[in-house]
N, C-alpha and C positions, 0 to 999 in steps of 0.2 A: 470226565467231569473235571472242571478246573478248580483249583484251590486258590483262595485269596490268602496271601501272606503279607505281613507287614514287617518292617524293620523293627526289631525289638529294642534297638538303641535309639532313644530320642535324639533329634538333632538340636544342637544349640543355636539359639538366635544369634545373629551377628551382634557384636558389641556396639553399643551406642557411643558415639563420640559427642560428648556434651559441648565441646567447643568447636565442633565442625561446621557450624552454621545451620541455617534453616533450610530444610528440603535439599540437603546435600551440597549447598553452596559452601565454598571454602572460607567465606567470611560470615560474620554474624549479620543479621538483618539490619542492625542499627549502626553499622560501621559505614557511614555514608561516604567516607573518603575513598573507599575502595570497592564499593558495591558494583558488581558486574552489570547491574541494571542501567547504570549511568552510561556505560559504554554501549549497551544495546540501544538506548534511547538516542545517543549521538549518531550511531550507525543508521538508525531508522530515519532520523532527521536528514542526514546527508543523502540517503537514498531518495527520500521524498523530494528534497531540493533538486536533485539531478533530474528526476522524472518530471517535476514541475516545470523546470526550464525547458526541457525537450518538448513537452506537450504544448506549452505556450508558444514556442517557435512554430510548431506544426499548425496550431490554430491561427497564428498570424499569417502564415503562408497560405492557408486555406481561405482566409478572409481576402487576401490580395487576389488570389485566383478567382474567387467569387465575384469580386468587384470588376475584374477584367472581363469575366464571362458575361456580365450584364450588358457590356458595351457591344457585344456581338449583334450584328444586324441579322435578325432571324425572326420570322413570324410563323404563326400557325399553332396548331394544338401541341405539337412536339416541343416547340419553343416555349410555350406557356408551361407545359409540364416540367421541362428542364429548369426553368427559372423558379418555379414553385419548389421543386425539390432542392435546388441550390439554396434558396432562402431558408428552407427547413434545416439544411445542413449547417448553414452559417449561424442560425439561431442555436442549434445544439452545440456548436463549437463555442459560442459565447457563453452558454450555460456552463459548459465544461470549464472555461477559464474562470468563471465566477465561483464554481465549486472548488477549484484548485485554490483560489484565494481564501475561501472559507476553511479548507483543510489546513492551509498554511497557518492561519490564525489559531486554529485548534492545536496544532503541533507545537508551535513556537510560543503560544500563550499570549 
């Protein structure tokens, strides 16, 4: 038979630091000059900017390749399917570029 035992001495709660900031932050939530959130927002904006530029470059190269591929002399069902799929990819690429612009406006205000 097992026995349940408890520690007879109650454990003390950790002392509260009333000037330690909200949710463990080292600054108060209203100290806007040194809030870590501002650094996080800046890092996020920089990351989005880098990814935005890279994605737009890929979409531009894709559009160039798509335009070149339409000039290929090729007929038949396979050619039609190829051009249809290529057009869909170009349309999706343009939608992505538009969505990137929308995200940019949201992030930068």
